KEKE-3310 file (N, C-alpha, C; in steps of 0.2 Angstrom, whole numbers, plus 5000, padded with zeros to 4 digits):
npx = (5409:5424:5437:5449:5452:5461:5458:5452:5459:5465:5479:5494:5507:5521:5531:5547:5557:5568:5565:5554:5540:5528:5512:5498:5483:5475:5461:5450:5442:5448:5459:5476:5490:5505:5520:5537:5546:5560:5570:5560:5545:5529:5511:5501:5487:5482:5480:5469:5454:5458:5463:5475:5492:5503:5510:5513:5524:5520:5520:5508:5500:5490:5492:5500:5510:5526:5525:5524:5511:5501:5498:5489:5497:5502:5511:5525:5542:5558:5574:5585:5580:5578:5591:5597:5603:5616:5634:5645:5658:5671:5677:5681:5694:5700:5694:5694:5690:5690:5681:5679:5673:5659:5652:5642:5637:5631:5624:5620:5611:5601:5596:5591:5581:5573:5569:5559:5561:5559:5562:5568:5573:5583:5591:5596:5603:5613:5619:5624:5633:5643:5659:5664:5653:5650:5661:5660:5656:5642:5635:5639:5634:5620:5619:5623:5612:5601:5605:5604:5591:5584:5585:5579:5569:5553:5542:5531:5525:5510:5505:5493:5493:5499:5502:5515:5521:5521:5529:5541:5544:5545:5555:5566:5567:5570:5576:5575:5564:5554:5558:5568:5561:5559:5551:5550:5552:5541:5531:5534:5530:5516:5513:5518:5511:5498:5488:5472:5455:5441:5446:5453:5463:5478:5489:5504:5511:5525:5533:5533:5526:5513:5513:5512:5499:5492:5494:5488:5475:5473:5474:5463:5452:5440:5434:5433:5442:5453:5464:5472:5485:5491:5503:5502:5495:5490:5488:5501:5497:5501:5504:5492:5483:5488:5485:5472:5460:5443:5427:5422:5433:5440:5432:5435:5445:5450:5455:5465:5470:5484:5485:5475:5475:5487:5487:5477:5483:5494:5487:5480:5491:5497:5487:5485:5493:5489:5481:5468:5451:5437:5426:5431:5436:5444:5437:5443:5437:5422:5413:5416:5412:5417:5422:5439:5447:5455:5464:5458:5462:5466:5478:5494:5504:5519:5529:5543:5557:5561:5555:5553:5546:5534:5529:5528:5517:5507:5505:5496:5484:5482:5474:5474:5484:5485:5494:5509:5520:5535:5543:5559:5572:5584:5594:5597:5587:5577:5583:5583:5569:5565:5572:5565:5552:5554:5558:5547:5538:5529:5526:5525:5535:5544:5554:5568:5572:5581:5578:5585:5590:5593:5595:5595:5603:5596:5600:5600:5613:5619:5618:5618:5622:5617:5628:5626:5617:5605:5610:5603:5587:5580:5574:5565:5554:5544:5530:5518:5506:5504:5495:5500)
npy = (5368:5360:5367:5361:5352:5348:5358:5363:5376:5382:5387:5378:5372:5363:5352:5344:5336:5349:5356:5367:5372:5383:5381:5383:5375:5367:5376:5369:5353:5336:5339:5335:5340:5343:5344:5349:5341:5342:5331:5324:5321:5325:5322:5333:5335:5323:5323:5330:5334:5327:5327:5340:5335:5321:5313:5299:5296:5288:5275:5274:5261:5263:5276:5282:5292:5298:5304:5304:5298:5304:5298:5297:5295:5289:5282:5286:5282:5286:5286:5285:5277:5265:5261:5260:5250:5248:5248:5261:5273:5279:5291:5302:5302:5293:5294:5299:5312:5308:5306:5293:5285:5281:5268:5266:5274:5289:5285:5272:5275:5282:5271:5263:5271:5271:5258:5258:5259:5263:5279:5276:5264:5266:5275:5265:5257:5266:5267:5254:5252:5261:5264:5270:5272:5265:5267:5280:5292:5292:5304:5309:5300:5302:5315:5312:5304:5312:5321:5314:5310:5322:5322:5309:5305:5297:5303:5317:5332:5341:5356:5367:5384:5396:5411:5410:5400:5405:5416:5411:5403:5413:5421:5411:5409:5421:5433:5447:5450:5451:5462:5457:5453:5444:5430:5431:5445:5450:5445:5454:5466:5465:5464:5476:5485:5483:5475:5470:5462:5471:5483:5497:5499:5504:5500:5501:5493:5492:5483:5469:5459:5459:5453:5458:5464:5453:5446:5455:5454:5440:5440:5448:5442:5445:5454:5471:5484:5485:5496:5495:5503:5512:5519:5520:5511:5495:5488:5476:5459:5445:5436:5437:5431:5418:5414:5409:5415:5417:5424:5431:5433:5442:5453:5464:5471:5485:5494:5508:5522:5533:5545:5555:5557:5562:5575:5581:5582:5591:5602:5606:5607:5618:5628:5631:5622:5616:5603:5594:5599:5589:5593:5595:5583:5573:5562:5548:5537:5537:5526:5516:5510:5510:5527:5532:5543:5558:5556:5544:5530:5516:5509:5509:5503:5504:5499:5499:5504:5517:5526:5539:5551:5546:5541:5552:5558:5549:5546:5556:5551:5543:5540:5549:5542:5530:5516:5515:5507:5507:5499:5495:5489:5494:5504:5518:5526:5526:5531:5545:5547:5544:5555:5566:5564:5564:5578:5585:5581:5571:5558:5546:5534:5531:5521:5513:5499:5483:5467:5452:5436:5419:5403:5386:5371:5356:5341:5323:5321:5332:5350:5365:5382:5386:5387:5396:5411:5424:5441:5452:5456:5467:5484:5492:5505:5511:5518:5528:5538:5555:5570:5587)
npz = (5263:5266:5274:5277:5268:5252:5239:5222:5213:5225:5235:5239:5250:5247:5254:5256:5267:5270:5259:5251:5242:5233:5227:5215:5214:5200:5191:5186:5188:5186:5179:5175:5185:5185:5195:5200:5212:5220:5211:5206:5197:5201:5202:5206:5207:5211:5224:5227:5236:5247:5264:5271:5274:5277:5262:5252:5239:5225:5212:5199:5191:5182:5178:5164:5163:5169:5181:5199:5209:5223:5238:5253:5269:5285:5291:5292:5290:5295:5287:5296:5307:5301:5298:5311:5317:5312:5312:5319:5318:5329:5327:5313:5307:5299:5287:5270:5259:5244:5233:5229:5237:5236:5227:5218:5203:5195:5184:5188:5199:5192:5185:5195:5199:5188:5188:5197:5211:5228:5237:5250:5247:5238:5245:5254:5246:5242:5255:5257:5247:5250:5255:5266:5275:5287:5295:5299:5311:5322:5322:5310:5301:5302:5297:5284:5280:5281:5271:5259:5260:5257:5243:5239:5247:5249:5254:5256:5262:5262:5265:5272:5268:5279:5289:5295:5288:5275:5277:5280:5269:5258:5263:5263:5249:5242:5251:5249:5241:5250:5257:5266:5277:5291:5299:5313:5315:5308:5317:5328:5323:5321:5335:5340:5333:5338:5333:5332:5333:5327:5325:5316:5304:5295:5281:5273:5261:5254:5246:5250:5245:5249:5261:5275:5275:5273:5285:5294:5290:5293:5307:5312:5307:5299:5307:5308:5300:5286:5278:5263:5257:5243:5232:5218:5204:5208:5225:5231:5231:5232:5243:5250:5241:5241:5254:5254:5258:5263:5258:5269:5277:5269:5268:5277:5270:5261:5247:5244:5234:5236:5230:5230:5244:5246:5239:5246:5259:5257:5253:5265:5273:5268:5270:5285:5293:5304:5314:5306:5307:5313:5305:5293:5288:5276:5264:5257:5250:5244:5243:5252:5267:5284:5279:5275:5285:5291:5306:5310:5311:5320:5321:5312:5299:5291:5277:5269:5258:5258:5270:5275:5270:5266:5278:5287:5281:5281:5295:5299:5297:5308:5324:5339:5352:5345:5338:5329:5317:5308:5296:5289:5278:5280:5292:5291:5284:5294:5305:5301:5301:5314:5321:5315:5320:5334:5336:5333:5343:5341:5345:5359:5368:5358:5348:5341:5334:5332:5326:5332:5327:5328:5320:5326:5325:5328:5334:5339:5346:5346:5348:5340:5335:5318:5304:5293:5293:5293:5291:5295:5301:5297:5302:5315:5318:5331:5339:5349:5344:5349:5353:5354)
capx = (5415:5429:5443:5455:5453:5464:5453:5454:5461:5468:5486:5497:5514:5523:5538:5550:5562:5569:5563:5547:5538:5521:5509:5491:5480:5471:5454:5445:5443:5450:5465:5482:5494:5512:5525:5543:5548:5567:5571:5554:5539:5523:5505:5498:5480:5480:5479:5463:5449:5460:5465:5482:5496:5509:5508:5519:5525:5518:5519:5502:5500:5485:5495:5506:5515:5532:5524:5522:5504:5501:5494:5489:5501:5503:5516:5532:5548:5564:5580:5589:5576:5579:5598:5600:5607:5622:5639:5647:5665:5672:5679:5682:5701:5702:5690:5697:5685:5693:5676:5679:5670:5653:5653:5636:5638:5625:5620:5617:5606:5595:5593:5587:5575:5569:5566:5553:5563:5557:5567:5571:5577:5589:5596:5599:5608:5619:5623:5627:5639:5648:5665:5665:5648:5650:5666:5658:5653:5634:5633:5641:5629:5614:5620:5623:5606:5597:5606:5601:5583:5582:5584:5576:5563:5546:5537:5531:5520:5506:5503:5489:5497:5498:5507:5522:5524:5523:5534:5547:5545:5547:5562:5571:5568:5574:5574:5574:5557:5550:5562:5572:5557:5559:5544:5550:5551:5534:5527:5535:5526:5509:5512:5519:5505:5492:5483:5467:5449:5436:5450:5453:5471:5481:5495:5507:5516:5529:5538:5533:5521:5506:5513:5510:5492:5489:5495:5483:5468:5473:5473:5457:5447:5434:5431:5437:5444:5460:5465:5478:5486:5497:5504:5500:5493:5486:5492:5503:5492:5503:5503:5485:5480:5491:5482:5465:5455:5436:5424:5421:5439:5442:5427:5438:5450:5448:5461:5465:5476:5486:5486:5470:5477:5493:5485:5473:5487:5497:5482:5478:5497:5498:5482:5487:5498:5486:5477:5462:5446:5432:5421:5434:5439:5444:5435:5446:5433:5415:5409:5418:5410:5417:5427:5446:5447:5461:5463:5453:5465:5469:5485:5497:5510:5522:5534:5546:5564:5562:5549:5552:5541:5527:5527:5526:5510:5502:5504:5491:5478:5482:5470:5478:5485:5486:5501:5512:5526:5538:5549:5564:5578:5590:5593:5598:5581:5573:5586:5580:5562:5566:5574:5559:5546:5556:5559:5540:5535:5524:5525:5529:5538:5547:5559:5571:5575:5583:5577:5591:5587:5598:5593:5599:5603:5594:5601:5600:5619:5623:5614:5623:5619:5618:5634:5623:5611:5604:5614:5598:5580:5578:5574:5558:5553:5538:5528:5511:5505:5501:5493:5502)
capy = (5367:5359:5371:5357:5348:5351:5360:5366:5383:5384:5387:5373:5372:5356:5351:5337:5338:5356:5359:5369:5376:5385:5379:5383:5369:5369:5378:5364:5346:5331:5341:5333:5346:5340:5349:5346:5341:5340:5329:5320:5324:5323:5324:5337:5334:5316:5325:5334:5331:5324:5332:5341:5331:5318:5309:5295:5296:5281:5274:5271:5257:5266:5282:5281:5297:5297:5308:5300:5300:5306:5293:5299:5291:5291:5278:5288:5279:5289:5281:5283:5272:5258:5259:5262:5244:5248:5250:5267:5273:5283:5297:5302:5303:5288:5295:5304:5314:5308:5305:5286:5280:5278:5263:5268:5280:5292:5281:5266:5277:5283:5265:5261:5275:5268:5251:5259:5258:5269:5283:5273:5258:5269:5277:5259:5255:5270:5265:5247:5253:5266:5261:5274:5274:5261:5269:5287:5293:5292:5311:5310:5296:5305:5320:5309:5301:5318:5324:5309:5310:5328:5320:5303:5303:5296:5306:5324:5335:5346:5360:5373:5390:5401:5417:5408:5396:5409:5421:5407:5401:5419:5423:5406:5409:5427:5438:5454:5451:5454:5467:5454:5453:5438:5428:5434:5452:5451:5445:5460:5471:5464:5465:5483:5489:5482:5473:5466:5462:5477:5489:5501:5499:5506:5497:5503:5488:5494:5478:5463:5455:5458:5448:5462:5465:5446:5445:5458:5451:5434:5441:5451:5437:5447:5459:5477:5487:5486:5500:5494:5509:5511:5526:5520:5505:5491:5485:5469:5454:5438:5432:5437:5426:5412:5412:5406:5418:5416:5431:5434:5436:5447:5458:5471:5474:5491:5497:5516:5525:5539:5552:5560:5559:5567:5581:5584:5584:5596:5608:5607:5610:5625:5633:5633:5618:5613:5597:5595:5597:5584:5595:5595:5577:5571:5555:5545:5533:5538:5520:5511:5512:5517:5531:5534:5550:5560:5554:5538:5524:5514:5507:5510:5499:5506:5494:5501:5506:5525:5527:5545:5556:5543:5540:5558:5560:5544:5547:5560:5547:5539:5544:5550:5535:5525:5513:5515:5503:5508:5494:5496:5484:5498:5508:5525:5530:5526:5536:5551:5547:5545:5562:5571:5563:5567:5585:5588:5578:5567:5551:5544:5527:5531:5516:5511:5492:5478:5460:5448:5429:5414:5396:5381:5364:5352:5334:5320:5320:5339:5356:5371:5387:5385:5391:5401:5415:5431:5446:5457:5455:5474:5488:5494:5511:5511:5523:5529:5545:5560:5577:5592)
capz = (5261:5272:5273:5278:5262:5247:5234:5216:5213:5231:5235:5245:5251:5246:5258:5257:5272:5271:5253:5251:5236:5234:5221:5215:5210:5194:5193:5183:5190:5181:5175:5178:5187:5187:5198:5201:5219:5219:5204:5204:5194:5205:5200:5212:5206:5214:5231:5227:5240:5253:5269:5271:5278:5274:5257:5249:5231:5222:5205:5197:5184:5177:5175:5160:5163:5173:5187:5204:5212:5230:5242:5260:5273:5292:5294:5290:5293:5293:5286:5302:5310:5297:5298:5317:5320:5308:5316:5318:5321:5335:5324:5305:5305:5293:5281:5265:5254:5237:5228:5227:5243:5234:5221:5213:5199:5193:5179:5192:5203:5188:5183:5200:5199:5182:5190:5202:5218:5232:5239:5255:5245:5234:5250:5257:5241:5243:5261:5256:5242:5252:5258:5272:5279:5293:5300:5301:5318:5322:5320:5302:5297:5302:5292:5277:5278:5280:5264:5254:5260:5253:5236:5237:5251:5245:5258:5256:5266:5258:5270:5271:5269:5285:5289:5297:5283:5269:5278:5280:5262:5254:5265:5261:5242:5241:5256:5247:5238:5255:5260:5271:5283:5294:5302:5320:5314:5307:5323:5332:5319:5323:5342:5342:5330:5342:5328:5335:5330:5327:5324:5310:5303:5288:5280:5266:5259:5248:5243:5254:5241:5253:5267:5281:5274:5274:5292:5298:5289:5297:5314:5314:5305:5297:5311:5308:5293:5284:5272:5260:5254:5238:5228:5211:5202:5213:5230:5231:5234:5231:5249:5251:5237:5244:5260:5252:5262:5260:5257:5275:5279:5264:5269:5279:5265:5257:5244:5243:5231:5240:5226:5233:5251:5246:5237:5252:5265:5255:5253:5272:5276:5265:5273:5291:5296:5310:5314:5302:5312:5311:5300:5286:5286:5269:5263:5251:5246:5247:5243:5256:5274:5285:5275:5278:5287:5296:5313:5311:5311:5327:5320:5305:5298:5284:5276:5262:5258:5260:5273:5279:5267:5266:5285:5290:5279:5283:5302:5301:5297:5314:5329:5345:5356:5340:5337:5322:5316:5302:5295:5284:5279:5282:5298:5290:5283:5300:5309:5299:5303:5321:5322:5314:5325:5340:5336:5333:5349:5338:5348:5365:5368:5352:5349:5335:5336:5327:5329:5331:5328:5325:5320:5329:5322:5333:5333:5345:5349:5346:5346:5340:5330:5311:5301:5289:5296:5290:5294:5299:5299:5296:5308:5316:5322:5333:5344:5350:5343:5354:5351:5358)
cpx = (5420:5435:5450:5456:5457:5459:5456:5455:5464:5476:5488:5504:5516:5530:5540:5557:5563:5567:5556:5546:5530:5518:5501:5488:5476:5464:5449:5447:5445:5456:5472:5487:5501:5517:5531:5545:5555:5568:5565:5548:5533:5517:5501:5490:5478:5479:5472:5457:5451:5463:5473:5485:5501:5506:5514:5518:5524:5517:5512:5502:5495:5487:5501:5511:5521:5531:5522:5515:5505:5496:5495:5493:5502:5508:5523:5538:5554:5570:5584:5586:5578:5586:5601:5604:5614:5628:5641:5654:5665:5674:5680:5689:5703:5699:5693:5692:5688:5688:5676:5676:5663:5654:5648:5638:5631:5621:5616:5611:5600:5592:5589:5581:5570:5566:5560:5555:5561:5563:5571:5576:5583:5594:5599:5604:5614:5623:5627:5633:5644:5653:5666:5660:5648:5656:5665:5655:5645:5631:5634:5636:5623:5614:5619:5616:5601:5598:5603:5594:5580:5581:5579:5570:5557:5540:5537:5525:5516:5503:5498:5493:5494:5503:5514:5525:5526:5528:5541:5549:5548:5554:5567:5572:5572:5572:5572:5567:5552:5554:5566:5568:5556:5553:5544:5549:5544:5529:5528:5531:5519:5508:5513:5514:5498:5487:5478:5460:5445:5440:5450:5460:5472:5487:5497:5512:5519:5535:5538:5528:5514:5507:5511:5502:5489:5489:5490:5476:5468:5471:5466:5451:5440:5431:5435:5437:5451:5461:5472:5480:5492:5497:5502:5499:5488:5491:5495:5499:5494:5501:5495:5481:5482:5488:5475:5460:5448:5433:5423:5427:5442:5438:5430:5443:5447:5455:5460:5471:5478:5487:5481:5472:5483:5491:5481:5478:5491:5493:5481:5485:5498:5493:5484:5492:5495:5483:5470:5456:5441:5428:5424:5438:5438:5442:5439:5442:5426:5411:5410:5417:5415:5423:5434:5446:5454:5459:5459:5456:5467:5476:5487:5503:5513:5528:5537:5553:5565:5556:5548:5547:5534:5524:5524:5519:5505:5500:5498:5484:5477:5478:5475:5478:5485:5493:5503:5518:5528:5544:5553:5570:5584:5589:5593:5592:5577:5576:5583:5573:5561:5567:5568:5554:5548:5556:5552:5536:5528:5521:5528:5531:5541:5553:5561:5575:5577:5582:5583:5589:5593:5595:5598:5598:5602:5595:5602:5607:5622:5618:5618:5620:5621:5624:5631:5617:5611:5607:5609:5591:5576:5577:5567:5558:5546:5536:5521:5510:5501:5499:5495:5498)
cpy = (5366:5362:5367:5352:5352:5352:5363:5373:5386:5383:5382:5374:5365:5356:5344:5339:5346:5360:5361:5373:5378:5384:5381:5378:5371:5371:5373:5357:5342:5333:5339:5339:5343:5346:5345:5346:5338:5338:5325:5324:5321:5326:5327:5336:5328:5317:5328:5330:5327:5329:5334:5337:5327:5313:5305:5295:5289:5280:5271:5267:5260:5272:5281:5286:5295:5300:5303:5303:5301:5302:5295:5293:5293:5287:5280:5285:5282:5284:5280:5278:5265:5256:5260:5256:5244:5250:5257:5268:5278:5290:5297:5303:5299:5289:5301:5306:5314:5306:5298:5282:5277:5274:5264:5274:5283:5288:5275:5269:5279:5276:5262:5264:5272:5262:5252:5259:5264:5273:5280:5267:5261:5271:5271:5256:5259:5269:5259:5248:5259:5263:5264:5274:5271:5263:5277:5287:5293:5299:5312:5306:5299:5311:5318:5307:5307:5321:5320:5309:5316:5326:5314:5301:5302:5299:5314:5326:5341:5350:5366:5379:5394:5406:5415:5404:5400:5414:5417:5405:5407:5421:5418:5407:5415:5432:5445:5455:5452:5458:5464:5454:5446:5436:5431:5441:5454:5450:5451:5466:5471:5465:5473:5488:5488:5480:5468:5466:5469:5483:5492:5502:5501:5503:5499:5498:5489:5489:5471:5458:5454:5454:5452:5462:5458:5444:5448:5455:5444:5435:5444:5446:5439:5453:5466:5480:5487:5490:5498:5499:5508:5518:5526:5512:5501:5488:5478:5464:5447:5434:5432:5432:5419:5410:5409:5409:5418:5423:5434:5437:5441:5453:5465:5474:5479:5494:5505:5518:5532:5545:5557:5562:5564:5574:5585:5586:5590:5603:5610:5610:5617:5630:5635:5628:5615:5607:5598:5594:5592:5586:5595:5589:5575:5564:5553:5541:5533:5532:5515:5513:5507:5521:5532:5541:5552:5558:5548:5531:5522:5511:5508:5507:5502:5502:5496:5503:5513:5527:5534:5549:5553:5543:5546:5561:5555:5544:5551:5557:5543:5544:5544:5543:5529:5523:5514:5511:5505:5503:5496:5491:5488:5503:5516:5529:5531:5531:5543:5552:5548:5552:5567:5570:5565:5574:5588:5585:5575:5561:5551:5536:5526:5526:5514:5504:5488:5471:5456:5440:5425:5407:5392:5375:5359:5344:5330:5320:5327:5344:5362:5376:5385:5390:5397:5404:5421:5436:5451:5455:5462:5478:5491:5500:5511:5516:5523:5537:5549:5567:5582:5598)
cpz = (5266:5270:5274:5273:5256:5241:5228:5217:5220:5230:5241:5245:5251:5249:5258:5261:5272:5265:5253:5245:5237:5227:5221:5211:5205:5196:5191:5186:5184:5177:5179:5179:5190:5189:5199:5209:5219:5212:5202:5201:5198:5202:5206:5212:5210:5221:5232:5231:5246:5258:5269:5276:5274:5268:5255:5242:5229:5215:5204:5191:5179:5174:5171:5160:5169:5180:5192:5206:5219:5233:5249:5264:5280:5295:5291:5294:5291:5292:5292:5307:5307:5298:5305:5320:5317:5313:5314:5321:5326:5332:5316:5303:5299:5287:5276:5260:5247:5232:5226:5232:5240:5227:5216:5210:5198:5189:5183:5196:5198:5185:5188:5201:5194:5184:5195:5209:5222:5234:5245:5252:5241:5239:5253:5252:5241:5249:5260:5252:5244:5256:5265:5277:5286:5298:5301:5308:5317:5320:5312:5298:5297:5297:5285:5275:5277:5273:5259:5254:5257:5246:5235:5241:5247:5249:5257:5260:5262:5264:5268:5273:5275:5285:5290:5292:5277:5271:5278:5273:5258:5256:5263:5253:5240:5246:5254:5243:5243:5260:5267:5278:5285:5298:5309:5320:5312:5313:5328:5329:5322:5331:5343:5339:5334:5338:5332:5332:5332:5327:5317:5308:5295:5287:5273:5265:5253:5246:5247:5251:5245:5259:5274:5281:5276:5282:5296:5297:5293:5304:5316:5312:5304:5301:5311:5301:5292:5278:5269:5255:5249:5235:5221:5209:5207:5218:5229:5234:5233:5237:5251:5247:5239:5250:5260:5257:5259:5260:5263:5278:5275:5265:5272:5275:5261:5254:5243:5239:5235:5236:5229:5240:5251:5244:5243:5258:5263:5255:5260:5275:5274:5268:5280:5295:5302:5309:5310:5307:5309:5305:5293:5284:5279:5268:5256:5246:5248:5247:5248:5263:5278:5281:5279:5279:5291:5303:5315:5312:5318:5327:5313:5305:5291:5283:5269:5263:5260:5263:5275:5277:5268:5273:5288:5287:5281:5291:5304:5300:5304:5320:5335:5349:5351:5339:5330:5322:5309:5301:5289:5284:5280:5288:5296:5289:5290:5305:5308:5302:5311:5324:5321:5318:5332:5341:5336:5338:5346:5342:5355:5364:5361:5352:5342:5337:5330:5330:5327:5332:5325:5325:5323:5325:5328:5331:5339:5349:5350:5344:5346:5334:5323:5308:5297:5292:5292:5294:5298:5296:5298:5302:5309:5320:5324:5338:5345:5349:5348:5351:5356:5358)
residu = (UNK:UNK:UNK:UNK:UNK:UNK:UNK:UNK:UNK:UNK:UNK:UNK:UNK:UNK:UNK:UNK:UNK:UNK:UNK:UNK:UNK:UNK:UNK:UNK:UNK:UNK:UNK:UNK:UNK:UNK:UNK:UNK:UNK:UNK:UNK:UNK:UNK:UNK:UNK:UNK:UNK:UNK:UNK:UNK:UNK:UNK:UNK:UNK:UNK:UNK:UNK:UNK:UNK:UNK:UNK:UNK:UNK:UNK:UNK:UNK:UNK:UNK:UNK:UNK:UNK:UNK:UNK:UNK:UNK:UNK:UNK:UNK:UNK:UNK:UNK:UNK:UNK:UNK:UNK:UNK:UNK:UNK:UNK:UNK:UNK:UNK:UNK:UNK:UNK:UNK:UNK:UNK:UNK:UNK:UNK:UNK:UNK:UNK:UNK:UNK:UNK:UNK:UNK:UNK:UNK:UNK:UNK:UNK:UNK:UNK:UNK:UNK:UNK:UNK:UNK:UNK:UNK:UNK:UNK:UNK:UNK:UNK:UNK:UNK:UNK:UNK:UNK:UNK:UNK:UNK:UNK:UNK:UNK:UNK:UNK:UNK:UNK:UNK:UNK:UNK:UNK:UNK:UNK:UNK:UNK:UNK:UNK:UNK:UNK:UNK:UNK:UNK:UNK:UNK:UNK:UNK:UNK:UNK:UNK:UNK:UNK:UNK:UNK:UNK:UNK:UNK:UNK:UNK:UNK:UNK:UNK:UNK:UNK:UNK:UNK:UNK:UNK:UNK:UNK:UNK:UNK:UNK:UNK:UNK:UNK:UNK:UNK:UNK:UNK:UNK:UNK:UNK:UNK:UNK:UNK:UNK:UNK:UNK:UNK:UNK:UNK:UNK:UNK:UNK:UNK:UNK:UNK:UNK:UNK:UNK:UNK:UNK:UNK:UNK:UNK:UNK:UNK:UNK:UNK:UNK:UNK:UNK:UNK:UNK:UNK:UNK:UNK:UNK:UNK:UNK:UNK:UNK:UNK:UNK:UNK:UNK:UNK:UNK:UNK:UNK:UNK:UNK:UNK:UNK:UNK:UNK:UNK:UNK:UNK:UNK:UNK:UNK:UNK:UNK:UNK:UNK:UNK:UNK:UNK:UNK:UNK:UNK:UNK:UNK:UNK:UNK:UNK:UNK:UNK:UNK:UNK:UNK:UNK:UNK:UNK:UNK:UNK:UNK:UNK:UNK:UNK:UNK:UNK:UNK:UNK:UNK:UNK:UNK:UNK:UNK:UNK:UNK:UNK:UNK:UNK:UNK:UNK:UNK:UNK:UNK:UNK:UNK:UNK:UNK:UNK:UNK:UNK:UNK:UNK:UNK:UNK:UNK:UNK:UNK:UNK:UNK:UNK:UNK:UNK:UNK:UNK:UNK:UNK:UNK:UNK:UNK:UNK:UNK:UNK:UNK:UNK:UNK:UNK:UNK:UNK:UNK:UNK:UNK:UNK:UNK:UNK:UNK:UNK:UNK:UNK:UNK:UNK:UNK:UNK:UNK:UNK:UNK:UNK:UNK:UNK:UNK:UNK:UNK:UNK:UNK:UNK:UNK:UNK:UNK:UNK:UNK:UNK:UNK:UNK:UNK:UNK:UNK:UNK:UNK:UNK:UNK:UNK:UNK:UNK:UNK:UNK:UNK:UNK:UNK:UNK:UNK:UNK:UNK)
# end
């Protein structure tokens, strides 16, 4: 099976300019699968069996539905290349936004779409019928074309999901559904937790749709063990499913309910409060080799809104010199955890940090920070466990 081909029952990311959406292809072959890309209906099943990449929206005479078919294309021509010979103004001081500069009305545009005109042809018509386009500055013209291509471009990209794309997609849709975890912050978590092949790692994903667990599985590539910890029910796995992992890549994943662990920790703490000796290590899952035991993890990642109580218990699973990373969208809970860990001399290199990141708008004539940006990508408490 070629993993670079678009296959049934697989997830794909569909992108047109800056618009991106996540879709799962139908499980059965021969079934039409219509999705909406902007204002256009697209039959995603027409891309099955073809490599990921750039596709052109095409009207098929054989297809009686209104949905566009996807045809692989490598000769993408942007509108700014087609219209580069048009005149431009020195400034925009003569332009007034009174809503009357565009002579084509909404009904006229819909009629053009009904006639089967391509997105480039529609944008060309909009440019020709604009009273102000040729007196705009070159920078303003490019922004105008980019805005129109968001709606009418006939090229889309079908991307194979990876961690960076999925993190960016979920953050752009609704940041709090992944606890405002930005892609750059996720990269910091992977580095600080020292995630690598042949390691044994624990992850408590309390609200990131399985993004952190999927990132760890993607990095170790089937070599090692990943304990996916949860308090009740089943762990979140939306991003894990979207990654299209094969059986070999999913082999390290072991799910564990923390109810047994919580009871065992309370029992041992009430007895003597000392570190649990190897002869009394509690096994949470007898059927999953190697078993999860106290002091057996090489790395631990905790991601949730209120991490203090759960982190103090889960850190007992970490082996001496093991790295831990605790992520929270707010600083106050992590300040409390930082104080507790420092008072009991639990870790060295204990740091509470905030990742700061700003996107820049890159254009040929001007590069500057974007006006809109996220206020914070969350806070990270990291350290290395020591035994005093």
